[in-house]
C-alpha positions in Angstrom: 4.2 -21.1 2.6 7.9 -20.3 2.5 8.8 -16.8 1.4 5.1 -15.8 1.2 4.9 -16.1 5.0 8.2 -14.2 5.7 7.9 -10.5 6.6 9.9 -9.5 3.6 7.1 -7.9 1.3 6.2 -4.0 0.7 3.4 -2.2 -0.7 4.3 0.6 -3.1 1.8 3.2 -4.9 2.1 6.4 -6.8 2.8 8.0 -3.6 5.5 5.8 -2.8 6.4 2.9 -0.3 3.0 2.4 1.9 4.5 -0.1 4.2 7.3 -2.8 4.2 8.5 -6.0 6.4 4.8 -7.5 5.8 4.0 -11.1 5.2 2.7 -11.6 1.6 -1.0 -12.0 3.0 -0.8 -8.9 4.9 0.6 -6.8 2.1 -2.4 -8.3 -0.3 -4.6 -7.1 2.2 -3.3 -3.5 2.7 -3.2 -3.1 -1.2 -7.0 -4.1 -1.4 -7.6 -1.5 1.3 -5.8 1.0 -0.6 -7.3 0.2 -3.7 -10.8 0.9 -2.1 -9.3 4.5 -1.2 -8.7 4.9 -4.9 -5.0 4.8 -4.5 -3.3 4.2 -7.7 -0.2 2.3 -8.9 -0.4 -0.5 -6.2 2.0 -3.3 -6.2 3.5 -5.7 -3.8 7.2 -5.9 -3.9 9.9 -7.3 -1.8 11.5 -5.0 0.8 14.8 -4.5 -1.2 13.1 -3.7 -4.5 11.0 -1.1 -2.4 14.3 0.4 -0.8 15.6 0.5 -4.4 12.6 2.5 -5.4 12.8 4.9 -2.6 16.4 5.7 -3.3 15.8 6.2 -6.9 13.0 8.8 -6.0 15.2 11.0 -3.9 18.0 11.7 -6.5 18.6 11.4 -10.2 21.9 10.0 -11.4 23.3 13.3 -11.5 22.7 13.9 -7.8 19.7 16.3 -8.4 16.4 15.8 -6.9 13.9 14.9 -9.9 11.1 17.2 -10.9 7.8 16.7 -9.0 5.3 15.0 -11.3 1.7 15.8 -11.0 -0.6 12.9 -9.8 -2.6 11.4 -12.8 -5.8 12.7 -11.4 -5.0 16.2 -11.6 -3.5 15.8 -15.2 -7.0 14.3 -16.2 -8.7 16.9 -14.6 -6.7 19.6 -16.3 -7.2 18.0 -19.6 -11.0 17.7 -19.2 -11.0 21.2 -18.1 -9.4 22.3 -21.5 -12.0 20.7 -23.7 
């Protein structure tokens, strides 16, 4: 299985990094479980990619914390309430 069997995979979602250092099969299983919990934005990536994403979330290029974004569900609910 090569790289797929190595504990180098992470699961990310709209909430951030869900888990790191998993074999690919375990990461895929976690992703299915989270999908059942209706978590959006799920993806299996390498640990290195997950670490870069986490660093990017903490600060913007100018060193300031980026503005918080509202979850998509809240945005849809607000739009539906306006109509």
